[in-house]
mmCIF file of the N, C-alpha and C atoms, coordinates in Angstrom:
data_MODEL
# 
_entry.id   MODEL 
# 
loop_
_atom_site.group_PDB 
_atom_site.id 
_atom_site.type_symbol 
_atom_site.label_atom_id 
_atom_site.label_alt_id 
_atom_site.label_comp_id 
_atom_site.label_asym_id 
_atom_site.label_entity_id 
_atom_site.label_seq_id 
_atom_site.pdbx_PDB_ins_code 
_atom_site.Cartn_x 
_atom_site.Cartn_y 
_atom_site.Cartn_z 
_atom_site.occupancy 
_atom_site.B_iso_or_equiv 
_atom_site.pdbx_formal_charge 
_atom_site.auth_seq_id 
_atom_site.auth_comp_id 
_atom_site.auth_asym_id 
_atom_site.auth_atom_id 
_atom_site.pdbx_PDB_model_num 
ATOM 1   N N  . UNK A 1 1  ? 4.377  -5.874  7.046  1.00 0.00 ? 1  UNK A N  1 
ATOM 2   C CA . UNK A 1 1  ? 4.738  -5.373  5.741  1.00 0.00 ? 1  UNK A CA 1 
ATOM 3   C C  . UNK A 1 1  ? 6.047  -5.993  5.263  1.00 0.00 ? 1  UNK A C  1 
ATOM 4   N N  . UNK A 1 2  ? 7.062  -5.916  6.103  1.00 0.00 ? 2  UNK A N  1 
ATOM 5   C CA . UNK A 1 2  ? 8.367  -6.426  5.665  1.00 0.00 ? 2  UNK A CA 1 
ATOM 6   C C  . UNK A 1 2  ? 8.364  -7.941  5.543  1.00 0.00 ? 2  UNK A C  1 
ATOM 7   N N  . UNK A 1 3  ? 7.559  -8.654  6.331  1.00 0.00 ? 3  UNK A N  1 
ATOM 8   C CA . UNK A 1 3  ? 7.473  -10.108 6.188  1.00 0.00 ? 3  UNK A CA 1 
ATOM 9   C C  . UNK A 1 3  ? 6.670  -10.490 4.941  1.00 0.00 ? 3  UNK A C  1 
ATOM 10  N N  . UNK A 1 4  ? 5.557  -9.834  4.733  1.00 0.00 ? 4  UNK A N  1 
ATOM 11  C CA . UNK A 1 4  ? 4.678  -10.163 3.610  1.00 0.00 ? 4  UNK A CA 1 
ATOM 12  C C  . UNK A 1 4  ? 5.321  -9.869  2.275  1.00 0.00 ? 4  UNK A C  1 
ATOM 13  N N  . UNK A 1 5  ? 6.041  -8.753  2.184  1.00 0.00 ? 5  UNK A N  1 
ATOM 14  C CA . UNK A 1 5  ? 6.575  -8.321  0.892  1.00 0.00 ? 5  UNK A CA 1 
ATOM 15  C C  . UNK A 1 5  ? 8.089  -8.469  0.787  1.00 0.00 ? 5  UNK A C  1 
ATOM 16  N N  . UNK A 1 6  ? 8.685  -9.276  1.629  1.00 0.00 ? 6  UNK A N  1 
ATOM 17  C CA . UNK A 1 6  ? 10.140 -9.464  1.597  1.00 0.00 ? 6  UNK A CA 1 
ATOM 18  C C  . UNK A 1 6  ? 10.598 -10.108 0.293  1.00 0.00 ? 6  UNK A C  1 
ATOM 19  N N  . UNK A 1 7  ? 9.809  -11.002 -0.273 1.00 0.00 ? 7  UNK A N  1 
ATOM 20  C CA . UNK A 1 7  ? 10.209 -11.697 -1.482 1.00 0.00 ? 7  UNK A CA 1 
ATOM 21  C C  . UNK A 1 7  ? 9.494  -11.250 -2.734 1.00 0.00 ? 7  UNK A C  1 
ATOM 22  N N  . UNK A 1 8  ? 8.508  -10.381 -2.604 1.00 0.00 ? 8  UNK A N  1 
ATOM 23  C CA . UNK A 1 8  ? 7.737  -9.946  -3.766 1.00 0.00 ? 8  UNK A CA 1 
ATOM 24  C C  . UNK A 1 8  ? 7.121  -8.590  -3.456 1.00 0.00 ? 8  UNK A C  1 
ATOM 25  N N  . UNK A 1 9  ? 7.561  -7.573  -4.155 1.00 0.00 ? 9  UNK A N  1 
ATOM 26  C CA . UNK A 1 9  ? 7.081  -6.213  -3.862 1.00 0.00 ? 9  UNK A CA 1 
ATOM 27  C C  . UNK A 1 9  ? 6.001  -5.736  -4.832 1.00 0.00 ? 9  UNK A C  1 
ATOM 28  N N  . UNK A 1 10 ? 5.405  -6.666  -5.585 1.00 0.00 ? 10 UNK A N  1 
ATOM 29  C CA . UNK A 1 10 ? 4.324  -6.239  -6.480 1.00 0.00 ? 10 UNK A CA 1 
ATOM 30  C C  . UNK A 1 10 ? 3.224  -5.566  -5.671 1.00 0.00 ? 10 UNK A C  1 
ATOM 31  N N  . UNK A 1 11 ? 2.873  -4.396  -6.084 1.00 0.00 ? 11 UNK A N  1 
ATOM 32  C CA . UNK A 1 11 ? 1.869  -3.615  -5.371 1.00 0.00 ? 11 UNK A CA 1 
ATOM 33  C C  . UNK A 1 11 ? 2.511  -2.589  -4.471 1.00 0.00 ? 11 UNK A C  1 
ATOM 34  N N  . UNK A 1 12 ? 3.533  -3.010  -3.754 1.00 0.00 ? 12 UNK A N  1 
ATOM 35  C CA . UNK A 1 12 ? 4.242  -2.077  -2.880 1.00 0.00 ? 12 UNK A CA 1 
ATOM 36  C C  . UNK A 1 12 ? 5.004  -1.067  -3.728 1.00 0.00 ? 12 UNK A C  1 
ATOM 37  N N  . UNK A 1 13 ? 5.521  -1.541  -4.856 1.00 0.00 ? 13 UNK A N  1 
ATOM 38  C CA . UNK A 1 13 ? 6.315  -0.658  -5.712 1.00 0.00 ? 13 UNK A CA 1 
ATOM 39  C C  . UNK A 1 13 ? 5.503  0.482   -6.321 1.00 0.00 ? 13 UNK A C  1 
ATOM 40  N N  . UNK A 1 14 ? 4.185  0.357   -6.341 1.00 0.00 ? 14 UNK A N  1 
ATOM 41  C CA . UNK A 1 14 ? 3.335  1.436   -6.852 1.00 0.00 ? 14 UNK A CA 1 
ATOM 42  C C  . UNK A 1 14 ? 2.448  2.050   -5.768 1.00 0.00 ? 14 UNK A C  1 
ATOM 43  N N  . UNK A 1 15 ? 2.674  1.653   -4.519 1.00 0.00 ? 15 UNK A N  1 
ATOM 44  C CA . UNK A 1 15 ? 1.810  2.114   -3.436 1.00 0.00 ? 15 UNK A CA 1 
ATOM 45  C C  . UNK A 1 15 ? 1.764  3.631   -3.333 1.00 0.00 ? 15 UNK A C  1 
ATOM 46  N N  . UNK A 1 16 ? 2.919  4.281   -3.253 1.00 0.00 ? 16 UNK A N  1 
ATOM 47  C CA . UNK A 1 16 ? 2.944  5.734   -3.045 1.00 0.00 ? 16 UNK A CA 1 
ATOM 48  C C  . UNK A 1 16 ? 2.274  6.478   -4.188 1.00 0.00 ? 16 UNK A C  1 
ATOM 49  N N  . UNK A 1 17 ? 2.562  6.068   -5.408 1.00 0.00 ? 17 UNK A N  1 
ATOM 50  C CA . UNK A 1 17 ? 1.943  6.716   -6.567 1.00 0.00 ? 17 UNK A CA 1 
ATOM 51  C C  . UNK A 1 17 ? 0.427  6.576   -6.527 1.00 0.00 ? 17 UNK A C  1 
ATOM 52  N N  . UNK A 1 18 ? -0.036 5.360   -6.244 1.00 0.00 ? 18 UNK A N  1 
ATOM 53  C CA . UNK A 1 18 ? -1.484 5.122   -6.167 1.00 0.00 ? 18 UNK A CA 1 
ATOM 54  C C  . UNK A 1 18 ? -2.097 5.863   -4.983 1.00 0.00 ? 18 UNK A C  1 
ATOM 55  N N  . UNK A 1 19 ? -1.376 5.915   -3.877 1.00 0.00 ? 19 UNK A N  1 
ATOM 56  C CA . UNK A 1 19 ? -1.868 6.615   -2.688 1.00 0.00 ? 19 UNK A CA 1 
ATOM 57  C C  . UNK A 1 19 ? -2.043 8.104   -2.978 1.00 0.00 ? 19 UNK A C  1 
ATOM 58  N N  . UNK A 1 20 ? -1.037 8.710   -3.570 1.00 0.00 ? 20 UNK A N  1 
ATOM 59  C CA . UNK A 1 20 ? -1.062 10.149  -3.844 1.00 0.00 ? 20 UNK A CA 1 
ATOM 60  C C  . UNK A 1 20 ? -2.148 10.505  -4.853 1.00 0.00 ? 20 UNK A C  1 
ATOM 61  N N  . UNK A 1 21 ? -2.346 9.645   -5.848 1.00 0.00 ? 21 UNK A N  1 
ATOM 62  C CA . UNK A 1 21 ? -3.346 9.938   -6.880 1.00 0.00 ? 21 UNK A CA 1 
ATOM 63  C C  . UNK A 1 21 ? -4.746 9.448   -6.508 1.00 0.00 ? 21 UNK A C  1 
ATOM 64  N N  . UNK A 1 22 ? -4.872 8.785   -5.353 1.00 0.00 ? 22 UNK A N  1 
ATOM 65  C CA . UNK A 1 22 ? -6.176 8.347   -4.883 1.00 0.00 ? 22 UNK A CA 1 
ATOM 66  C C  . UNK A 1 22 ? -6.724 7.113   -5.585 1.00 0.00 ? 22 UNK A C  1 
ATOM 67  N N  . UNK A 1 23 ? -5.851 6.406   -6.291 1.00 0.00 ? 23 UNK A N  1 
ATOM 68  C CA . UNK A 1 23 ? -6.294 5.193   -6.982 1.00 0.00 ? 23 UNK A CA 1 
ATOM 69  C C  . UNK A 1 23 ? -6.315 4.007   -6.025 1.00 0.00 ? 23 UNK A C  1 
ATOM 70  N N  . UNK A 1 24 ? -7.099 3.016   -6.385 1.00 0.00 ? 24 UNK A N  1 
ATOM 71  C CA . UNK A 1 24 ? -7.187 1.779   -5.612 1.00 0.00 ? 24 UNK A CA 1 
ATOM 72  C C  . UNK A 1 24 ? -5.842 1.063   -5.669 1.00 0.00 ? 24 UNK A C  1 
ATOM 73  N N  . UNK A 1 25 ? -5.480 0.426   -4.565 1.00 0.00 ? 25 UNK A N  1 
ATOM 74  C CA . UNK A 1 25 ? -4.236 -0.344  -4.511 1.00 0.00 ? 25 UNK A CA 1 
ATOM 75  C C  . UNK A 1 25 ? -4.441 -1.699  -5.171 1.00 0.00 ? 25 UNK A C  1 
ATOM 76  N N  . UNK A 1 26 ? -3.363 -2.438  -5.358 1.00 0.00 ? 26 UNK A N  1 
ATOM 77  C CA . UNK A 1 26 ? -3.442 -3.702  -6.110 1.00 0.00 ? 26 UNK A CA 1 
ATOM 78  C C  . UNK A 1 26 ? -3.996 -4.870  -5.303 1.00 0.00 ? 26 UNK A C  1 
ATOM 79  N N  . UNK A 1 27 ? -4.069 -4.739  -3.985 1.00 0.00 ? 27 UNK A N  1 
ATOM 80  C CA . UNK A 1 27 ? -4.690 -5.801  -3.193 1.00 0.00 ? 27 UNK A CA 1 
ATOM 81  C C  . UNK A 1 27 ? -5.344 -5.199  -1.952 1.00 0.00 ? 27 UNK A C  1 
ATOM 82  N N  . UNK A 1 28 ? -6.116 -6.014  -1.271 1.00 0.00 ? 28 UNK A N  1 
ATOM 83  C CA . UNK A 1 28 ? -6.910 -5.524  -0.130 1.00 0.00 ? 28 UNK A CA 1 
ATOM 84  C C  . UNK A 1 28 ? -6.047 -5.048  1.031  1.00 0.00 ? 28 UNK A C  1 
ATOM 85  N N  . UNK A 1 29 ? -4.930 -5.722  1.273  1.00 0.00 ? 29 UNK A N  1 
ATOM 86  C CA . UNK A 1 29 ? -4.063 -5.335  2.391  1.00 0.00 ? 29 UNK A CA 1 
ATOM 87  C C  . UNK A 1 29 ? -3.504 -3.930  2.177  1.00 0.00 ? 29 UNK A C  1 
ATOM 88  N N  . UNK A 1 30 ? -2.997 -3.669  0.987  1.00 0.00 ? 30 UNK A N  1 
ATOM 89  C CA . UNK A 1 30 ? -2.448 -2.343  0.702  1.00 0.00 ? 30 UNK A CA 1 
ATOM 90  C C  . UNK A 1 30 ? -3.553 -1.291  0.623  1.00 0.00 ? 30 UNK A C  1 
ATOM 91  N N  . UNK A 1 31 ? -4.713 -1.677  0.147  1.00 0.00 ? 31 UNK A N  1 
ATOM 92  C CA . UNK A 1 31 ? -5.844 -0.756  0.111  1.00 0.00 ? 31 UNK A CA 1 
ATOM 93  C C  . UNK A 1 31 ? -6.261 -0.375  1.534  1.00 0.00 ? 31 UNK A C  1 
ATOM 94  N N  . UNK A 1 32 ? -6.232 -1.341  2.442  1.00 0.00 ? 32 UNK A N  1 
ATOM 95  C CA . UNK A 1 32 ? -6.544 -1.061  3.850  1.00 0.00 ? 32 UNK A CA 1 
ATOM 96  C C  . UNK A 1 32 ? -5.539 -0.110  4.468  1.00 0.00 ? 32 UNK A C  1 
ATOM 97  N N  . UNK A 1 33 ? -4.265 -0.304  4.158  1.00 0.00 ? 33 UNK A N  1 
ATOM 98  C CA . UNK A 1 33 ? -3.228 0.602   4.654  1.00 0.00 ? 33 UNK A CA 1 
ATOM 99  C C  . UNK A 1 33 ? -3.444 2.008   4.113  1.00 0.00 ? 33 UNK A C  1 
ATOM 100 N N  . UNK A 1 34 ? -3.773 2.119   2.841  1.00 0.00 ? 34 UNK A N  1 
ATOM 101 C CA . UNK A 1 34 ? -4.024 3.437   2.242  1.00 0.00 ? 34 UNK A CA 1 
ATOM 102 C C  . UNK A 1 34 ? -5.207 4.127   2.928  1.00 0.00 ? 34 UNK A C  1 
ATOM 103 N N  . UNK A 1 35 ? -6.268 3.380   3.191  1.00 0.00 ? 35 UNK A N  1 
ATOM 104 C CA . UNK A 1 35 ? -7.425 3.963   3.889  1.00 0.00 ? 35 UNK A CA 1 
ATOM 105 C C  . UNK A 1 35 ? -7.036 4.432   5.284  1.00 0.00 ? 35 UNK A C  1 
ATOM 106 N N  . UNK A 1 36 ? -6.276 3.618   5.986  1.00 0.00 ? 36 UNK A N  1 
ATOM 107 C CA . UNK A 1 36 ? -5.837 3.983   7.331  1.00 0.00 ? 36 UNK A CA 1 
ATOM 108 C C  . UNK A 1 36 ? -5.000 5.261   7.310  1.00 0.00 ? 36 UNK A C  1 
ATOM 109 N N  . UNK A 1 37 ? -4.077 5.363   6.362  1.00 0.00 ? 37 UNK A N  1 
ATOM 110 C CA . UNK A 1 37 ? -3.235 6.553   6.277  1.00 0.00 ? 37 UNK A CA 1 
ATOM 111 C C  . UNK A 1 37 ? -4.044 7.798   5.916  1.00 0.00 ? 37 UNK A C  1 
ATOM 112 N N  . UNK A 1 38 ? -5.089 7.627   5.106  1.00 0.00 ? 38 UNK A N  1 
ATOM 113 C CA . UNK A 1 38 ? -5.944 8.774   4.771  1.00 0.00 ? 38 UNK A CA 1 
ATOM 114 C C  . UNK A 1 38 ? -6.756 9.253   5.980  1.00 0.00 ? 38 UNK A C  1 
ATOM 115 N N  . UNK A 1 39 ? -6.970 8.371   6.933  1.00 0.00 ? 39 UNK A N  1 
ATOM 116 C CA . UNK A 1 39 ? -7.757 8.713   8.127  1.00 0.00 ? 39 UNK A CA 1 
ATOM 117 C C  . UNK A 1 39 ? -6.887 9.102   9.319  1.00 0.00 ? 39 UNK A C  1 
ATOM 118 N N  . UNK A 1 40 ? -5.585 9.175   9.129  1.00 0.00 ? 40 UNK A N  1 
ATOM 119 C CA . UNK A 1 40 ? -4.665 9.405   10.247 1.00 0.00 ? 40 UNK A CA 1 
ATOM 120 C C  . UNK A 1 40 ? -4.972 10.708  10.972 1.00 0.00 ? 40 UNK A C  1 
ATOM 121 N N  . UNK A 1 41 ? -5.407 11.720  10.222 1.00 0.00 ? 41 UNK A N  1 
ATOM 122 C CA . UNK A 1 41 ? -5.702 13.018  10.850 1.00 0.00 ? 41 UNK A CA 1 
ATOM 123 C C  . UNK A 1 41 ? -6.957 12.985  11.716 1.00 0.00 ? 41 UNK A C  1 
ATOM 124 N N  . UNK A 1 42 ? -7.741 11.931  11.636 1.00 0.00 ? 42 UNK A N  1 
ATOM 125 C CA . UNK A 1 42 ? -8.902 11.787  12.514 1.00 0.00 ? 42 UNK A CA 1 
ATOM 126 C C  . UNK A 1 42 ? -8.490 11.314  13.909 1.00 0.00 ? 42 UNK A C  1 
ATOM 127 N N  . UNK A 1 43 ? -7.310 10.745  14.010 1.00 0.00 ? 43 UNK A N  1 
ATOM 128 C CA . UNK A 1 43 ? -6.843 10.172  15.271 1.00 0.00 ? 43 UNK A CA 1 
ATOM 129 C C  . UNK A 1 43 ? -5.681 10.936  15.884 1.00 0.00 ? 43 UNK A C  1 
ATOM 130 N N  . UNK A 1 44 ? -4.954 11.657  15.056 1.00 0.00 ? 44 UNK A N  1 
ATOM 131 C CA . UNK A 1 44 ? -3.800 12.434  15.522 1.00 0.00 ? 44 UNK A CA 1 
ATOM 132 C C  . UNK A 1 44 ? -3.879 13.828  14.911 1.00 0.00 ? 44 UNK A C  1 
ATOM 133 N N  . UNK A 1 45 ? -3.227 14.780  15.565 1.00 0.00 ? 45 UNK A N  1 
ATOM 134 C CA . UNK A 1 45 ? -3.290 16.157  15.105 1.00 0.00 ? 45 UNK A CA 1 
ATOM 135 C C  . UNK A 1 45 ? -1.954 16.624  14.555 1.00 0.00 ? 45 UNK A C  1 
ATOM 136 N N  . UNK A 1 46 ? -2.034 17.550  13.629 1.00 0.00 ? 46 UNK A N  1 
ATOM 137 C CA . UNK A 1 46 ? -0.887 18.291  13.150 1.00 0.00 ? 46 UNK A CA 1 
ATOM 138 C C  . UNK A 1 46 ? 0.357  17.490  12.863 1.00 0.00 ? 46 UNK A C  1 
ATOM 139 N N  . UNK A 1 47 ? 1.411  17.863  13.565 1.00 0.00 ? 47 UNK A N  1 
ATOM 140 C CA . UNK A 1 47 ? 2.724  17.279  13.290 1.00 0.00 ? 47 UNK A CA 1 
ATOM 141 C C  . UNK A 1 47 ? 2.765  15.771  13.571 1.00 0.00 ? 47 UNK A C  1 
ATOM 142 N N  . UNK A 1 48 ? 2.015  15.293  14.552 1.00 0.00 ? 48 UNK A N  1 
ATOM 143 C CA . UNK A 1 48 ? 1.994  13.857  14.829 1.00 0.00 ? 48 UNK A CA 1 
ATOM 144 C C  . UNK A 1 48 ? 1.451  13.094  13.621 1.00 0.00 ? 48 UNK A C  1 
ATOM 145 N N  . UNK A 1 49 ? 0.372  13.578  13.032 1.00 0.00 ? 49 UNK A N  1 
ATOM 146 C CA . UNK A 1 49 ? -0.204 12.937  11.845 1.00 0.00 ? 49 UNK A CA 1 
ATOM 147 C C  . UNK A 1 49 ? 0.784  12.992  10.687 1.00 0.00 ? 49 UNK A C  1 
ATOM 148 N N  . UNK A 1 50 ? 1.449  14.128  10.526 1.00 0.00 ? 50 UNK A N  1 
ATOM 149 C CA . UNK A 1 50 ? 2.432  14.270  9.446  1.00 0.00 ? 50 UNK A CA 1 
ATOM 150 C C  . UNK A 1 50 ? 3.584  13.294  9.605  1.00 0.00 ? 50 UNK A C  1 
ATOM 151 N N  . UNK A 1 51 ? 4.073  13.143  10.822 1.00 0.00 ? 51 UNK A N  1 
ATOM 152 C CA . UNK A 1 51 ? 5.193  12.231  11.076 1.00 0.00 ? 51 UNK A CA 1 
ATOM 153 C C  . UNK A 1 51 ? 4.779  10.785  10.802 1.00 0.00 ? 51 UNK A C  1 
ATOM 154 N N  . UNK A 1 52 ? 3.609  10.386  11.243 1.00 0.00 ? 52 UNK A N  1 
ATOM 155 C CA . UNK A 1 52 ? 3.137  9.019   11.004 1.00 0.00 ? 52 UNK A CA 1 
ATOM 156 C C  . UNK A 1 52 ? 2.988  8.764   9.508  1.00 0.00 ? 52 UNK A C  1 
ATOM 157 N N  . UNK A 1 53 ? 2.413  9.715   8.787  1.00 0.00 ? 53 UNK A N  1 
ATOM 158 C CA . UNK A 1 53 ? 2.211  9.550   7.354  1.00 0.00 ? 53 UNK A CA 1 
ATOM 159 C C  . UNK A 1 53 ? 3.537  9.473   6.606  1.00 0.00 ? 53 UNK A C  1 
ATOM 160 N N  . UNK A 1 54 ? 4.425  10.420  6.840  1.00 0.00 ? 54 UNK A N  1 
ATOM 161 C CA . UNK A 1 54 ? 5.698  10.421  6.104  1.00 0.00 ? 54 UNK A CA 1 
ATOM 162 C C  . UNK A 1 54 ? 6.565  9.228   6.492  1.00 0.00 ? 54 UNK A C  1 
ATOM 163 N N  . UNK A 1 55 ? 6.550  8.845   7.748  1.00 0.00 ? 55 UNK A N  1 
ATOM 164 C CA . UNK A 1 55 ? 7.323  7.673   8.173  1.00 0.00 ? 55 UNK A CA 1 
ATOM 165 C C  . UNK A 1 55 ? 6.794  6.401   7.525  1.00 0.00 ? 55 UNK A C  1 
ATOM 166 N N  . UNK A 1 56 ? 5.493  6.296   7.395  1.00 0.00 ? 56 UNK A N  1 
ATOM 167 C CA . UNK A 1 56 ? 4.891  5.121   6.751  1.00 0.00 ? 56 UNK A CA 1 
ATOM 168 C C  . UNK A 1 56 ? 5.284  5.054   5.284  1.00 0.00 ? 56 UNK A C  1 
ATOM 169 N N  . UNK A 1 57 ? 5.227  6.165   4.583  1.00 0.00 ? 57 UNK A N  1 
ATOM 170 C CA . UNK A 1 57 ? 5.626  6.188   3.171  1.00 0.00 ? 57 UNK A CA 1 
ATOM 171 C C  . UNK A 1 57 ? 7.115  5.907   3.023  1.00 0.00 ? 57 UNK A C  1 
ATOM 172 N N  . UNK A 1 58 ? 7.927  6.424   3.943  1.00 0.00 ? 58 UNK A N  1 
ATOM 173 C CA . UNK A 1 58 ? 9.369  6.130   3.908  1.00 0.00 ? 58 UNK A CA 1 
ATOM 174 C C  . UNK A 1 58 ? 9.638  4.653   4.149  1.00 0.00 ? 58 UNK A C  1 
ATOM 175 N N  . UNK A 1 59 ? 8.880  4.036   5.048  1.00 0.00 ? 59 UNK A N  1 
ATOM 176 C CA . UNK A 1 59 ? 9.049  2.605   5.314  1.00 0.00 ? 59 UNK A CA 1 
ATOM 177 C C  . UNK A 1 59 ? 8.710  1.782   4.075  1.00 0.00 ? 59 UNK A C  1 
ATOM 178 N N  . UNK A 1 60 ? 7.649  2.154   3.393  1.00 0.00 ? 60 UNK A N  1 
ATOM 179 C CA . UNK A 1 60 ? 7.269  1.451   2.165  1.00 0.00 ? 60 UNK A CA 1 
ATOM 180 C C  . UNK A 1 60 ? 8.380  1.573   1.129  1.00 0.00 ? 60 UNK A C  1 
ATOM 181 N N  . UNK A 1 61 ? 8.936  2.771   0.996  1.00 0.00 ? 61 UNK A N  1 
ATOM 182 C CA . UNK A 1 61 ? 10.045 2.977   0.067  1.00 0.00 ? 61 UNK A CA 1 
ATOM 183 C C  . UNK A 1 61 ? 11.249 2.142   0.465  1.00 0.00 ? 61 UNK A C  1 
ATOM 184 N N  . UNK A 1 62 ? 11.533 2.048   1.756  1.00 0.00 ? 62 UNK A N  1 
ATOM 185 C CA . UNK A 1 62 ? 12.683 1.252   2.197  1.00 0.00 ? 62 UNK A CA 1 
ATOM 186 C C  . UNK A 1 62 ? 12.470 -0.229  1.934  1.00 0.00 ? 62 UNK A C  1 
ATOM 187 N N  . UNK A 1 63 ? 11.225 -0.702  1.993  1.00 0.00 ? 63 UNK A N  1 
ATOM 188 C CA . UNK A 1 63 ? 10.918 -2.091  1.677  1.00 0.00 ? 63 UNK A CA 1 
ATOM 189 C C  . UNK A 1 63 ? 11.249 -2.390  0.217  1.00 0.00 ? 63 UNK A C  1 
ATOM 190 N N  . UNK A 1 64 ? 10.880 -1.473  -0.672 1.00 0.00 ? 64 UNK A N  1 
ATOM 191 C CA . UNK A 1 64 ? 11.179 -1.638  -2.093 1.00 0.00 ? 64 UNK A CA 1 
ATOM 192 C C  . UNK A 1 64 ? 12.686 -1.587  -2.323 1.00 0.00 ? 64 UNK A C  1 
ATOM 193 N N  . UNK A 1 65 ? 13.336 -0.631  -1.704 1.00 0.00 ? 65 UNK A N  1 
ATOM 194 C CA . UNK A 1 65 ? 14.780 -0.474  -1.866 1.00 0.00 ? 65 UNK A CA 1 
ATOM 195 C C  . UNK A 1 65 ? 15.538 -1.708  -1.389 1.00 0.00 ? 65 UNK A C  1 
ATOM 196 N N  . UNK A 1 66 ? 15.130 -2.244  -0.245 1.00 0.00 ? 66 UNK A N  1 
ATOM 197 C CA . UNK A 1 66 ? 15.778 -3.443  0.276  1.00 0.00 ? 66 UNK A CA 1 
ATOM 198 C C  . UNK A 1 66 ? 15.603 -4.617  -0.681 1.00 0.00 ? 66 UNK A C  1 
ATOM 199 N N  . UNK A 1 67 ? 14.410 -4.761  -1.232 1.00 0.00 ? 67 UNK A N  1 
ATOM 200 C CA . UNK A 1 67 ? 14.148 -5.855  -2.172 1.00 0.00 ? 67 UNK A CA 1 
ATOM 201 C C  . UNK A 1 67 ? 14.982 -5.702  -3.437 1.00 0.00 ? 67 UNK A C  1 
ATOM 202 N N  . UNK A 1 68 ? 15.019 -4.496  -3.984 1.00 0.00 ? 68 UNK A N  1 
ATOM 203 C CA . UNK A 1 68 ? 15.699 -4.277  -5.261 1.00 0.00 ? 68 UNK A CA 1 
ATOM 204 C C  . UNK A 1 68 ? 17.220 -4.306  -5.154 1.00 0.00 ? 68 UNK A C  1 
ATOM 205 N N  . UNK A 1 69 ? 17.758 -4.169  -3.966 1.00 0.00 ? 69 UNK A N  1 
ATOM 206 C CA . UNK A 1 69 ? 19.218 -4.180  -3.815 1.00 0.00 ? 69 UNK A CA 1 
ATOM 207 C C  . UNK A 1 69 ? 19.746 -5.494  -3.256 1.00 0.00 ? 69 UNK A C  1 
ATOM 208 N N  . UNK A 1 70 ? 18.893 -6.491  -3.117 1.00 0.00 ? 70 UNK A N  1 
ATOM 209 C CA . UNK A 1 70 ? 19.342 -7.799  -2.637 1.00 0.00 ? 70 UNK A CA 1 
ATOM 210 C C  . UNK A 1 70 ? 20.406 -8.351  -3.570 1.00 0.00 ? 70 UNK A C  1 
ATOM 211 N N  . UNK A 1 71 ? 21.475 -8.822  -2.995 1.00 0.00 ? 71 UNK A N  1 
ATOM 212 C CA . UNK A 1 71 ? 22.534 -9.435  -3.769 1.00 0.00 ? 71 UNK A CA 1 
ATOM 213 C C  . UNK A 1 71 ? 23.524 -8.467  -4.384 1.00 0.00 ? 71 UNK A C  1 
ATOM 214 N N  . UNK A 1 72 ? 23.285 -7.185  -4.247 1.00 0.00 ? 72 UNK A N  1 
ATOM 215 C CA . UNK A 1 72 ? 24.232 -6.219  -4.797 1.00 0.00 ? 72 UNK A CA 1 
ATOM 216 C C  . UNK A 1 72 ? 25.484 -6.189  -3.933 1.00 0.00 ? 72 UNK A C  1 
ATOM 217 N N  . UNK A 1 73 ? 26.606 -5.983  -4.580 1.00 0.00 ? 73 UNK A N  1 
ATOM 218 C CA . UNK A 1 73 ? 27.843 -5.863  -3.824 1.00 0.00 ? 73 UNK A CA 1 
ATOM 219 C C  . UNK A 1 73 ? 28.056 -4.404  -3.427 1.00 0.00 ? 73 UNK A C  1 
ATOM 220 N N  . UNK A 1 74 ? 28.707 -4.226  -2.322 1.00 0.00 ? 74 UNK A N  1 
ATOM 221 C CA . UNK A 1 74 ? 28.983 -2.890  -1.825 1.00 0.00 ? 74 UNK A CA 1 
ATOM 222 C C  . UNK A 1 74 ? 30.396 -2.495  -2.242 1.00 0.00 ? 74 UNK A C  1 
ATOM 223 N N  . UNK A 1 75 ? 30.507 -1.331  -2.824 1.00 0.00 ? 75 UNK A N  1 
ATOM 224 C CA . UNK A 1 75 ? 31.813 -0.812  -3.227 1.00 0.00 ? 75 UNK A CA 1 
ATOM 225 C C  . UNK A 1 75 ? 32.185 0.333   -2.296 1.00 0.00 ? 75 UNK A C  1 
ATOM 226 N N  . UNK A 1 76 ? 33.393 0.318   -1.868 1.00 0.00 ? 76 UNK A N  1 
ATOM 227 C CA . UNK A 1 76 ? 33.888 1.407   -1.001 1.00 0.00 ? 76 UNK A CA 1 
ATOM 228 C C  . UNK A 1 76 ? 34.909 2.199   -1.771 1.00 0.00 ? 76 UNK A C  1 
ATOM 229 N N  . UNK A 1 77 ? 34.563 3.419   -2.099 1.00 0.00 ? 77 UNK A N  1 
ATOM 230 C CA . UNK A 1 77 ? 35.457 4.298   -2.841 1.00 0.00 ? 77 UNK A CA 1 
ATOM 231 C C  . UNK A 1 77 ? 35.926 5.413   -1.938 1.00 0.00 ? 77 UNK A C  1 
ATOM 232 N N  . UNK A 1 78 ? 36.999 5.197   -1.269 1.00 0.00 ? 78 UNK A N  1 
ATOM 233 C CA . UNK A 1 78 ? 37.603 6.248   -0.452 1.00 0.00 ? 78 UNK A CA 1 
ATOM 234 C C  . UNK A 1 78 ? 39.077 5.946   -0.283 1.00 0.00 ? 78 UNK A C  1 
ATOM 235 N N  . UNK A 1 79 ? 39.812 6.968   0.018  1.00 0.00 ? 79 UNK A N  1 
ATOM 236 C CA . UNK A 1 79 ? 41.250 6.795   0.236  1.00 0.00 ? 79 UNK A CA 1 
ATOM 237 C C  . UNK A 1 79 ? 41.550 7.014   1.704  1.00 0.00 ? 79 UNK A C  1 
ATOM 238 N N  . UNK A 1 80 ? 42.411 6.190   2.210  1.00 0.00 ? 80 UNK A N  1 
ATOM 239 C CA . UNK A 1 80 ? 42.855 6.346   3.584  1.00 0.00 ? 80 UNK A CA 1 
ATOM 240 C C  . UNK A 1 80 ? 44.127 7.168   3.589  1.00 0.00 ? 80 UNK A C  1 
ATOM 241 N N  . UNK A 1 81 ? 44.111 8.244   4.300  1.00 0.00 ? 81 UNK A N  1 
ATOM 242 C CA . UNK A 1 81 ? 45.350 9.030   4.472  1.00 0.00 ? 81 UNK A CA 1 
ATOM 243 C C  . UNK A 1 81 ? 46.181 8.354   5.548  1.00 0.00 ? 81 UNK A C  1 
ATOM 244 N N  . UNK A 1 82 ? 47.385 8.072   5.217  1.00 0.00 ? 82 UNK A N  1 
ATOM 245 C CA . UNK A 1 82 ? 48.085 7.339   6.213  1.00 0.00 ? 82 UNK A CA 1 
ATOM 246 C C  . UNK A 1 82 ? 49.467 7.677   6.377  1.00 0.00 ? 82 UNK A C  1 
# 
């Protein structure tokens, strides 16, 4: 995921919305991931399935966030008591 979409997040940026609403994803790879996540409860139970699902969605979000913040400068706003 991070290698494939490191330079272009088209499709990934709408993955969660499409996943939640049950719509088809923009390409076969993401559609396959969506199908796999929908079937997670067939292979794992309860909290394990929940953790895998939420972690996967969080990873997708982090991929988008990393892409969109490339090149941004970091500002440190704090005072040192000295």
